[in-house]
C-alpha angles and dihedrals in degrees: 000000000000107000096198102041105156125195113190110184096179103272137301104316107172093009099078092209092278115147093217091050090052091049090049092052091050091050093048091051091046092050089053091050091050092045091055101037103026121199127315108065129111119269091249090061092055090045091055092046094048089048089056095044094050090048092050090051093049094242112154115232146148118226117223096346116195108250117190122220117216129199120184091344093309129108107243102166152345134238133188122213114199094246141003105200122202089340086282113076131049115214122197120185126208137179102196136131090247135357111253130206090257090062091056091044089053090054091048089052089054090052093050092049094048098035088229123142108221136046126176118209107198121192111197094188095087134094093237113034099212089061087061096054123101125183116215118193133189109217127315121340115279117253 
């Protein structure tokens, strides 16, 4: 798997740069992936499928971007969320029986490291996809 697979589709045509619009596009694409594949596959399969669906929809994203972790002005580590969409929303995919607090904490860590506001944790191992989605936010909404 290519850890820095970048798809630049020329900006945010139709999105308007709005975080909620980006989140909506991610959710629509995820619902389509789940509608076609259903539950039961490995996370990597859904990651590949969402990559394809976002590309088909012209949504700009970076797959598994390297995110550095700083401590007292020093780089102490690196993490890789599944997707960074439109430079605004972190997307983390799961295929678990039930989302656990650690999954939401992981998303919050991504937000702290990137200084972004919204992460979507999407569990594909559910009968209805939207029941497997959790929004994680860092602080109040941006202006």
